[in-house]
C-alpha positions in Angstrom: -13.6 19.5 -16.5 -16.4 21.1 -17.7 -17.9 19.8 -21.0 -19.5 23.0 -23.1 -23.2 22.2 -23.6 -23.6 19.5 -20.7 -26.3 21.5 -19.1 -28.0 22.4 -22.1 -28.2 18.7 -23.2 -29.6 17.9 -19.6 -32.0 20.7 -20.1 -33.3 19.7 -23.5 -33.8 15.9 -21.9 -35.9 17.3 -19.1 -37.7 19.3 -21.4 -38.4 16.7 -23.9 -39.3 13.8 -21.5 -41.3 15.7 -18.8 -42.6 18.9 -20.6 -42.0 21.1 -17.5 -44.2 24.6 -16.9 -40.8 25.4 -15.0 -37.1 24.5 -15.2 -33.5 25.4 -13.7 -30.5 23.7 -14.7 -27.8 24.9 -12.6 -24.3 23.5 -13.0 -22.7 23.2 -9.5 -19.4 21.7 -11.1 -17.1 24.5 -9.9 -18.3 23.9 -6.4 -16.9 20.5 -6.3 -13.3 21.2 -7.7 -11.2 18.4 -6.3 -14.1 16.1 -5.5 -13.4 12.5 -6.9 -16.3 12.7 -9.2 -15.1 16.0 -10.6 -11.6 14.6 -11.0 -13.0 11.8 -13.3 -14.7 14.7 -15.5 -18.2 14.4 -14.3 -20.4 17.1 -13.5 -22.6 18.2 -10.5 -26.0 19.5 -11.3 -28.9 20.9 -9.4 -32.2 20.4 -11.2 -35.2 22.2 -10.0 -38.8 21.2 -12.2 -42.4 21.8 -12.0 -44.2 19.4 -14.0 -47.8 18.1 -14.1 -46.5 14.9 -14.8 -45.5 14.6 -11.2 -48.9 15.3 -9.7 -50.1 12.8 -7.2 -46.9 11.2 -7.2 -44.2 10.5 -4.6 -40.9 12.0 -4.4 -39.2 8.8 -5.0 -41.4 8.1 -8.4 -41.0 11.9 -9.2 -37.0 11.5 -9.0 -37.0 8.0 -10.8 -38.9 9.8 -13.6 -35.9 12.7 -13.8 -33.3 9.9 -13.9 -35.1 8.0 -16.9 -35.4 11.2 -18.5 -31.5 11.7 -18.0 -30.7 8.4 -18.9 -26.9 7.6 -20.0 -25.9 11.0 -19.1 -25.7 9.8 -15.5 -22.6 7.3 -16.7 -21.4 9.7 -19.3 -21.5 13.4 -17.8 -23.3 13.5 -14.3 -21.5 12.3 -10.9 -24.3 14.1 -9.3 -27.7 15.6 -9.4 -29.7 17.3 -7.0 -33.6 17.2 -7.8 -36.4 19.4 -6.7 -39.4 18.2 -8.3 -42.9 20.0 -8.0 -46.3 19.4 -9.2 -48.5 22.5 -10.3 -49.6 23.9 -7.0 -47.3 22.6 -4.8 -45.0 26.0 -5.0 -42.7 27.7 -7.2 -39.0 27.2 -7.7 -36.9 29.4 -5.0 
């Protein structure tokens, strides 16, 4: 079940923690209807962001920063999170 405002809360946490210059949060939950995680009420999301904070960091560290920003939402709201984390100059969001 989709909880209204979940994507907005996710976006707010990312904006506060990482101050991205570009950010997209996509709720992909409807694409996973019937999936075990969806059956439990947790959502599937894609986040795409460009942030100065990612400059010089390897992909694994960038993803850790995203997970740190999301915090407890990974156990209360999110089953799956697809991440595209870029530093400025590495391209634009597709």
